C-alpha positions as CSV (number, residue, x, y, z in Angstrom):
1,M,-48.0,122.7,78.3
2,A,-50.8,124.5,76.5
3,D,-51.4,128.1,77.4
4,E,-54.6,128.1,79.4
5,T,-54.3,131.7,80.6
6,P,-57.7,133.2,81.4
7,R,-59.0,136.0,79.3
8,S,-57.9,138.6,81.8
9,G,-54.3,137.5,81.2
10,W,-53.5,136.9,84.9
11,I,-53.1,133.5,86.5
12,S,-54.2,133.1,90.1
13,R,-52.6,130.6,92.4
14,R,-55.7,128.4,92.2
15,Q,-55.8,128.5,88.4
16,L,-52.1,127.6,88.0
17,V,-52.5,124.7,90.5
18,I,-55.2,123.1,88.3
19,F,-53.2,123.0,85.1
20,G,-49.7,123.1,86.5
21,A,-50.0,119.8,88.2
22,A,-50.6,117.9,85.0
23,A,-47.4,119.2,83.5
24,A,-45.1,119.0,86.4
25,G,-46.6,116.2,88.5
26,V,-46.5,118.7,91.4
27,V,-49.2,120.8,92.9
28,A,-49.4,123.6,95.4
29,V,-52.1,123.2,98.0
30,G,-53.8,125.6,100.4
31,A,-51.7,128.4,101.6
32,T,-49.0,126.3,103.2
33,G,-46.4,126.2,100.5
34,S,-46.2,122.4,100.8
35,L,-45.9,120.0,97.9
36,I,-48.2,117.0,97.8
37,A,-45.3,114.7,98.2
38,G,-44.3,116.6,101.3
39,Q,-47.6,117.5,103.0
40,G,-47.3,117.9,106.7
41,Q,-43.7,119.1,106.5
42,P,-43.4,121.8,109.2
43,P,-42.3,125.3,108.0
44,A,-38.7,126.2,108.4
45,P,-37.6,129.3,110.4
46,Q,-37.1,132.4,108.4
47,G,-33.8,132.5,106.7
48,T,-33.4,128.7,106.3
49,A,-34.2,126.4,103.5
50,P,-36.4,123.4,104.4
51,A,-35.6,120.0,103.2
52,S,-37.9,118.6,100.5
53,P,-38.6,114.9,100.4
54,G,-35.5,112.9,99.6
55,T,-33.1,115.8,99.8
56,A,-30.9,117.4,102.5
57,P,-31.5,121.0,103.6
58,A,-29.9,123.8,101.6
59,S,-26.5,124.6,103.1
60,P,-25.5,128.1,104.0
61,A,-22.1,129.1,102.8
62,S,-19.3,130.2,105.0
63,A,-18.9,134.0,105.7
64,P,-17.3,135.9,102.9
65,P,-13.8,137.4,103.3
66,G,-14.1,140.5,105.4
67,A,-17.6,139.9,106.8
68,A,-16.4,140.8,110.3
69,D,-14.7,144.0,109.0
70,G,-17.6,146.1,107.7
71,W,-18.4,144.1,104.5
72,T,-21.6,142.1,104.8
73,Q,-23.3,139.9,102.4
74,P,-26.8,138.2,102.4
75,E,-27.1,134.7,103.7
76,V,-26.2,132.2,101.0
77,L,-28.3,129.1,100.4
78,T,-26.6,126.4,98.3
79,A,-28.2,123.6,96.4
80,T,-27.6,120.1,97.8
81,S,-27.7,117.1,95.3
82,G,-28.8,119.6,92.6
83,I,-31.9,120.9,94.4
84,L,-32.4,124.1,96.3
85,D,-35.7,124.0,98.2
86,L,-36.6,127.1,100.3
87,D,-39.4,129.1,101.9
88,L,-39.3,132.8,100.9
89,R,-41.6,135.0,103.0
90,V,-42.5,138.5,101.7
91,A,-43.2,140.9,104.6
92,E,-42.6,144.4,106.0
93,R,-39.9,144.4,108.6
94,D,-37.8,146.9,110.5
95,V,-34.2,146.6,109.1
96,P,-31.0,148.4,110.1
97,L,-29.8,150.9,107.5
98,G,-26.8,153.2,108.0
99,G,-27.3,153.6,111.7
100,Q,-31.1,153.9,111.7
101,T,-34.0,151.5,111.6
102,V,-36.2,151.7,108.5
103,R,-39.4,149.9,107.7
104,M,-38.8,148.1,104.4
105,L,-40.1,145.2,102.3
106,T,-38.1,142.1,102.9
107,Y,-37.5,138.5,101.8
108,N,-37.2,136.3,105.0
109,G,-36.8,139.4,107.1
110,T,-33.8,140.9,105.2
111,T,-33.0,143.2,102.3
112,P,-31.5,141.9,100.1
113,G,-33.0,138.5,100.5
114,P,-30.8,135.4,100.7
115,T,-28.5,134.6,97.9
116,L,-29.4,131.4,96.0
117,R,-26.5,129.3,94.7
118,L,-27.0,126.6,92.1
119,R,-25.3,124.7,89.3
120,P,-26.5,124.2,85.7
121,G,-29.0,121.4,85.5
122,G,-30.2,122.1,89.1
123,R,-33.7,122.6,90.3
124,L,-35.0,125.6,92.3
125,R,-38.1,125.2,94.5
126,V,-39.4,128.3,96.1
127,H,-42.4,128.3,98.4
128,L,-43.4,132.0,98.2
129,H,-45.5,133.3,101.1
130,N,-47.1,136.7,100.7
131,D,-47.6,138.6,104.0
132,L,-48.1,141.9,102.3
133,A,-51.4,143.7,101.9
134,E,-51.0,143.7,98.1
135,A,-50.3,141.1,95.4
136,T,-46.8,140.1,94.4
137,N,-45.0,137.3,92.6
138,L,-41.5,136.2,91.7
139,H,-39.2,136.6,88.6
140,T,-35.8,134.9,88.4
141,H,-34.2,137.6,86.2
142,G,-31.5,136.3,83.9
143,L,-32.2,132.6,84.3
144,R,-32.6,130.9,80.9
145,V,-35.7,129.0,82.0
146,S,-39.3,128.4,81.1
147,G,-41.7,131.2,81.8
148,T,-44.8,129.1,82.0
149,G,-46.7,127.0,84.6
150,N,-44.9,126.9,88.0
151,G,-41.8,128.3,86.4
152,D,-40.6,131.8,86.0
153,N,-44.1,132.9,85.1
154,P,-44.7,136.7,85.2
155,F,-48.5,136.2,84.9
156,V,-48.8,134.6,88.3
157,R,-50.6,136.6,90.9
158,V,-50.0,135.8,94.6
159,G,-52.6,137.7,96.6
160,P,-52.3,139.0,100.2
161,G,-52.1,136.0,102.6
162,E,-51.6,133.5,99.8
163,S,-48.7,131.2,99.0
164,F,-47.4,129.8,95.7
165,D,-44.9,127.0,94.9
166,Y,-42.4,127.8,92.1
167,E,-40.4,124.9,90.5
168,I,-37.7,126.1,88.1
169,E,-35.5,123.8,86.2
170,L,-32.2,125.0,84.9
171,P,-31.0,123.5,81.7
172,A,-27.8,121.4,81.9
173,D,-26.1,123.8,79.5
174,H,-27.1,126.9,81.5
175,P,-24.0,129.3,81.6
176,P,-22.5,130.4,84.8
177,G,-23.1,134.0,86.0
178,V,-24.9,136.2,88.4
179,C,-28.7,136.6,88.1
180,W,-31.2,138.0,90.6
181,Y,-34.8,137.6,91.7
182,H,-37.5,140.2,92.4
183,P,-41.3,140.8,92.1
184,H,-42.9,141.1,88.7
185,H,-46.6,141.7,89.4
186,H,-47.5,144.4,86.8
187,G,-48.2,147.9,88.3
188,M,-46.4,147.2,91.5
189,V,-42.9,146.2,90.4
190,A,-41.0,149.5,90.9
191,A,-42.5,150.2,94.3
192,Q,-41.8,146.7,95.6
193,I,-38.2,146.6,94.4
194,F,-37.6,150.2,95.6
195,G,-39.1,149.0,98.9
196,G,-36.4,146.3,99.3
197,L,-37.5,143.1,97.5
198,Y,-34.5,141.8,95.6
199,G,-31.9,139.1,96.0
200,A,-29.1,137.5,94.0
201,I,-28.8,134.1,92.2
202,L,-25.3,132.7,91.5
203,I,-25.0,130.0,88.9
204,E,-21.5,128.4,89.2
205,T,-19.7,125.6,87.3
206,D,-16.3,125.8,89.0
207,G,-17.1,123.7,92.0
208,A,-18.7,126.5,94.1
209,G,-22.3,125.6,93.3
210,E,-22.6,122.7,95.7
211,A,-21.9,122.5,99.4
212,E,-18.7,120.4,99.0
213,G,-16.4,122.0,101.6
214,A,-14.5,125.2,102.3
215,A,-12.1,124.8,99.4
216,S,-14.9,124.9,96.8
217,R,-16.7,127.7,98.5
218,A,-13.6,130.0,98.4
219,V,-13.8,130.5,94.6
220,S,-17.2,132.3,94.9
221,P,-17.0,136.0,94.2
222,R,-17.8,138.7,96.6
223,L,-21.4,139.8,96.0
224,A,-22.5,143.5,95.7
225,V,-26.3,143.9,95.3
226,I,-26.6,147.6,94.5
227,S,-29.9,149.3,95.1
228,D,-31.1,152.8,96.1
229,V,-33.8,154.1,98.4
230,T,-35.2,157.3,99.8
231,V,-36.2,157.2,103.5
232,A,-38.8,159.5,105.1
233,A,-40.1,159.2,108.7
234,G,-38.5,155.8,109.2
235,A,-39.9,154.2,106.1
236,V,-39.4,154.0,102.4
237,A,-40.7,157.2,100.9
238,T,-43.6,157.3,98.4
239,V,-43.0,159.0,95.1
240,S,-45.0,161.4,92.9
241,Q,-46.5,160.6,89.6
242,M,-43.8,162.8,88.0
243,D,-41.1,160.7,89.8
244,R,-42.7,157.6,88.3
245,M,-42.7,159.0,84.8
246,R,-39.1,160.0,85.1
247,G,-38.2,156.7,86.8
248,R,-37.7,156.9,90.6
249,T,-34.1,157.3,91.9
250,G,-33.3,156.9,95.6
251,E,-31.3,159.5,97.6
252,T,-29.2,156.8,99.2
253,L,-27.2,154.1,97.3
254,L,-26.9,150.8,99.1
255,V,-24.6,147.8,98.7
256,N,-26.0,144.6,100.3
257,G,-28.4,146.9,102.2
258,Q,-25.8,149.3,103.6
259,P,-24.5,152.6,102.3
260,T,-20.8,152.9,101.1
261,P,-19.4,149.8,102.8
262,P,-15.6,149.2,103.0
263,L,-14.1,146.3,101.1
264,R,-10.9,145.2,102.7
265,A,-8.2,143.1,101.2
266,P,-4.4,143.0,100.8
267,A,-3.0,145.6,98.5
268,G,-2.0,144.1,95.1
269,S,-4.3,141.1,95.5
270,A,-6.8,140.0,92.8
271,Q,-10.4,140.5,93.9
272,R,-13.4,139.2,92.1
273,I,-16.8,140.9,92.6
274,A,-20.3,140.0,91.2
275,L,-22.3,143.2,90.8
276,V,-26.1,143.4,90.5
277,N,-27.9,146.6,89.5
278,A,-31.1,146.1,91.6
279,C,-32.1,149.8,91.3
280,A,-35.6,150.6,89.9
281,S,-34.3,153.2,87.5
282,R,-30.7,154.2,88.3
283,Y,-27.9,153.5,85.8
284,L,-24.6,152.6,87.3
285,D,-21.7,154.2,85.4
286,L,-18.8,152.5,87.2
287,R,-15.3,153.9,86.9
288,W,-12.4,151.4,87.2
289,A,-9.4,153.4,86.2
290,G,-6.2,152.5,88.0
291,L,-7.6,149.2,89.2
292,D,-6.4,146.9,86.4
293,A,-10.0,145.7,86.1
294,R,-11.1,142.9,83.7
295,L,-14.7,142.2,82.8
296,R,-15.4,138.4,83.0
297,G,-19.1,138.5,82.3
298,I,-22.0,140.7,81.6
299,D,-25.5,139.3,82.6
300,T,-25.0,135.6,81.7
301,G,-22.7,136.2,78.7
302,A,-19.0,135.4,79.1
303,R,-16.5,138.2,78.4
304,D,-12.7,138.7,78.9
305,E,-11.6,142.3,78.3
306,P,-10.0,145.1,80.3
307,I,-12.3,147.9,81.4
308,D,-11.9,151.5,82.8
309,R,-15.6,152.1,82.6
310,L,-18.6,149.8,82.9
311,L,-22.2,151.0,82.3
312,L,-24.8,148.8,84.1
313,P,-28.4,149.7,83.2
314,P,-31.1,148.8,85.7
315,G,-31.4,145.0,85.9
316,S,-28.0,144.3,84.5
317,R,-25.1,142.4,86.2
318,A,-21.4,142.0,85.8
319,D,-18.5,139.8,87.0
320,V,-15.3,141.8,87.4
321,V,-11.8,141.0,88.6
322,F,-9.6,143.9,89.8
323,T,-6.4,144.6,91.7
324,M,-6.7,146.0,95.2
325,P,-5.1,149.5,95.2
326,A,-2.2,150.5,97.6
327,A,-4.2,153.4,99.0
328,E,-7.9,153.7,100.1
329,T,-10.0,154.3,96.9
330,D,-13.6,154.9,96.3
331,L,-15.4,153.0,93.6
332,V,-17.6,155.6,92.0
333,T,-20.6,155.6,89.8
334,A,-20.5,158.7,87.7
335,A,-23.5,160.9,86.9
336,Y,-25.3,159.4,83.8
337,D,-27.7,161.6,81.7
338,R,-30.7,159.4,80.8
339,G,-32.3,162.0,78.6
340,G,-35.4,164.1,79.3
341,M,-39.2,163.9,79.4
342,G,-39.8,165.9,76.2
343,N,-43.0,167.6,75.3
344,G,-42.2,170.5,77.7
345,M,-42.7,168.4,80.8
346,M,-40.7,169.8,83.7
347,G,-39.1,172.2,81.4
348,D,-37.4,169.3,79.5
349,A,-34.9,169.0,82.4
350,A,-32.4,166.2,82.1
351,V,-33.1,163.0,84.0
352,V,-29.8,162.1,85.6
353,S,-28.6,159.1,87.6
354,P,-26.5,161.1,90.1
355,E,-22.8,160.5,91.0
356,A,-22.3,158.4,94.1
357,V,-19.7,156.4,96.0
358,V,-20.6,152.7,95.7
359,L,-18.1,151.3,98.1
360,T,-14.6,152.0,99.4
361,L,-11.6,149.8,98.7
362,V,-9.4,149.6,101.8
363,P,-6.0,147.9,101.6
364,D,-5.5,145.7,104.6
365,A,-2.6,143.3,104.9
366,A,-4.3,141.4,107.7
367,M,-7.0,140.1,105.4
368,A,-6.7,136.9,103.5
369,A,-6.5,137.0,99.8
370,P,-9.4,135.0,98.2
371,V,-8.9,132.3,95.6
372,V,-10.1,133.6,92.2
373,S,-11.3,130.9,89.8
374,P,-10.4,131.0,86.1
375,A,-12.8,132.8,83.8
376,A,-15.3,130.7,82.0
377,S,-15.2,130.6,78.2
378,S,-18.4,131.5,76.3
379,A,-20.7,128.6,75.4
380,D,-23.1,130.9,73.4
381,P,-22.9,130.4,69.6
382,D,-22.2,133.5,67.5
383,L,-25.5,134.2,65.9
384,R,-23.9,136.5,63.3
385,S,-23.0,133.3,61.3
386,R,-26.5,131.8,61.6
387,T,-29.3,132.1,59.1
388,V,-31.9,134.7,60.2
389,D,-35.4,133.2,59.9
390,A,-37.3,136.4,60.6
391,T,-36.8,140.1,61.3
392,R,-39.0,142.5,63.2
393,T,-38.8,146.0,64.7
394,L,-40.0,147.0,68.2
395,T,-40.4,150.7,68.9
396,M,-40.5,152.2,72.4
397,T,-42.3,155.5,72.6
398,M,-43.3,158.1,75.2
399,V,-46.5,159.9,74.3
400,G,-47.6,163.1,76.0
401,G,-51.1,163.2,77.6
402,G,-54.0,165.2,76.5
403,G,-57.4,163.5,76.6
404,G,-56.3,160.3,75.1
405,G,-56.8,157.8,77.9
406,G,-54.4,154.9,77.9
407,M,-52.4,153.8,80.9
408,M,-52.0,157.4,82.2
409,G,-55.5,158.6,81.5
410,G,-55.7,162.3,80.6
411,G,-52.8,164.7,81.1
412,G,-50.0,162.2,81.8
413,M,-47.3,160.5,79.8
414,Q,-47.9,157.1,78.2
415,F,-45.1,154.5,77.9
416,L,-45.7,152.3,74.9
417,I,-44.2,149.6,72.7
418,D,-45.3,149.6,69.1
419,G,-48.0,152.2,70.0
420,A,-49.7,150.0,72.6
421,A,-49.7,149.7,76.4
422,F,-49.3,146.4,78.1
423,D,-52.3,144.0,78.0
424,P,-51.7,140.6,79.6
425,A,-54.5,139.1,77.5
426,R,-52.9,140.2,74.2
427,V,-50.0,138.5,72.4
428,D,-47.8,141.1,70.7
429,Q,-45.1,138.8,69.2
430,E,-45.4,135.2,68.0
431,V,-42.2,133.3,67.4
432,T,-41.3,129.7,66.4
433,I,-39.1,127.4,68.4
434,G,-36.0,126.4,66.5
435,T,-35.6,129.7,64.7
436,V,-33.2,132.7,64.9
437,E,-34.6,136.2,64.6
438,E,-33.1,139.6,64.2
439,W,-34.8,142.4,66.2
440,T,-34.3,146.1,65.7
441,L,-35.0,147.8,69.0
442,R,-35.9,151.4,68.3
443,N,-36.3,154.2,70.8
444,T,-38.0,157.3,69.5
445,S,-38.4,158.9,72.9
446,P,-36.1,161.5,74.5
447,M,-35.0,159.1,77.3
448,D,-32.9,155.9,77.4
449,H,-34.8,152.7,77.8
450,P,-33.1,149.4,78.9
451,F,-34.8,146.5,77.1
452,H,-35.2,143.2,78.9
453,L,-36.4,139.9,77.3
454,H,-37.3,137.0,79.6
455,S,-36.1,133.4,79.0
456,W,-34.0,134.0,75.9
457,P,-30.7,136.0,75.8
458,M,-30.0,138.5,73.1
459,Q,-26.8,138.9,71.2
460,V,-26.0,142.5,70.3
461,V,-24.8,142.7,66.7
462,R,-25.1,146.5,66.2
463,A,-25.2,149.0,69.0
464,A,-25.9,152.7,68.6
465,E,-22.1,153.3,68.1
466,G,-21.8,150.7,65.3
467,E,-21.1,147.0,64.7
468,T,-20.3,145.0,67.8
469,A,-17.0,143.2,68.1
470,G,-17.0,139.7,69.6
471,V,-20.0,137.8,71.0
472,D,-21.9,140.3,73.2
473,V,-24.7,138.4,74.9
474,R,-27.0,140.1,77.4
475,D,-30.6,140.0,78.7
476,V,-30.7,143.8,79.3
477,V,-29.8,146.0,76.3
478,N,-29.7,149.7,76.7
479,V,-31.4,151.6,73.8
480,P,-30.4,155.2,73.9
481,A,-32.7,158.1,73.4
482,G,-33.5,158.5,69.7
483,G,-31.4,155.5,68.9
484,A,-31.6,151.8,67.8
485,V,-29.9,148.6,68.7
486,V,-30.0,145.4,66.6
487,V,-30.0,142.0,68.4
488,R,-30.3,138.4,67.4
489,I,-32.2,135.9,69.4
490,R,-32.1,132.1,69.3
491,F,-35.5,130.7,70.2
492,D,-34.2,127.3,70.9
493,R,-36.7,126.1,73.6
494,F,-39.3,127.2,76.1
495,P,-42.7,127.2,74.4
496,G,-45.4,129.4,75.9
497,R,-45.9,133.0,76.9
498,T,-43.6,135.5,78.7
499,V,-42.8,139.2,78.4
500,Y,-40.3,141.8,77.3
501,H,-40.2,145.3,78.7
502,C,-38.3,148.5,79.6
503,H,-36.3,147.9,82.8
504,I,-36.9,151.3,84.1
505,L,-39.5,149.6,86.2
506,D,-41.8,152.6,86.6
507,H,-42.0,152.6,82.8
508,E,-42.8,148.9,82.8
509,D,-45.6,149.5,85.3
510,L,-46.9,152.4,83.2
511,G,-47.3,150.2,80.2
512,M,-43.9,149.7,78.4
513,M,-44.2,145.9,78.2
514,G,-45.4,143.3,75.7
515,V,-46.2,139.7,75.5
516,I,-44.3,137.1,73.5
517,A,-45.6,133.6,72.7
518,A,-43.3,130.8,71.4
519,S,-44.6,127.6,69.8
């Protein structure tokens, strides 16, 4: 589909309807979230997935092991006959949090929102309804899908009271893994995620991605959507401009919306857990010593290696199998020094993701041991053996204020890529479908920046520590302060425009994002 983005760079629901229908044969109408083929279909209650024409409703999965014993997970909606069709309503709601009630932003009345479970080659239809007083949209982070039209399009704007119909097709060769969804309307991303808007997506190829009976569902991992929040006066606290420049970090760490939950299982049993770092800025430096842990996947890249430590930058995910200890044990994220502001701001004090207990492992012989499916092998080609068609360098910088204008105006810090703040009407990188490129990601600032590219995964070939062993495929790559990382990218499909950015989401909102166009 041709890029018909208006000169402002943003696409309204009405504008996308006009040219999206020609490409997809589907059009959103009014503010009902209905498809033309299904007009008149009544809305489903919150937390359920309505049936689209010719399909059965999405099927909630059975409760995870331990759900009645302190471990809770979001509702799971599973594709039926390859299609997951659901209403997703964005609204403020009162939610329980650690013994109190807090006003938060929610998907279908909960935070996290429902978990979406699909298989490669499936189709995701989301009817997004915005009940907020501000604009929002939806990004399916980690899915290797098109970023144009009604797909995973970051330029869509869904205004207050509006609805929008997303239709996202997963390629048949999409790898398994844990992804997630969250808002991506520029300037509001960090606040909306910090406020509670996030949910997980599981892509499974081992029989668990369809509603086919209890035996197939048993192989799904436990899910831990990890976020953080600061609460003040019964609501999510606002943050200062300095907090935004540093990258906001919440006082309370949450797993599936609750602080420090217990995970119960028989001692010595194998446990599989899918982890999502849904924090706006916090790094998770997870310590696995003594748990015989193995990393099965990072983002959507397959791995198979023992770990004692696992660093998850904001936006990153992991699939881990570990052995339940014989004694109660805390899974801890250690303090992680992200660097400093530089230029004398706040005395150049370090910006630290603080130490915290993520969850508590509780041995319990009364619990059933779950079935753990075999690890998937990598389907990603090793790009180190491929011919490189082009090279380029992208440089992330933080520039102190003065009188220079820019995203921060006078007196603040600017967050830039290649010396420019984000402009949705400008294309920063043009690439050709069918090529492999090598990108050097440079960070000249005094603070770490996790780099995220939509649609296409990156293979790390040289990290700050040196050459990378094995095939290390990610969609979030941490670039340390004053360092550089070299990645290779296979632009094999998905023509059109999308974005790349720092996944410290305040930095993205403040300008550290660019536009890439593939043709």
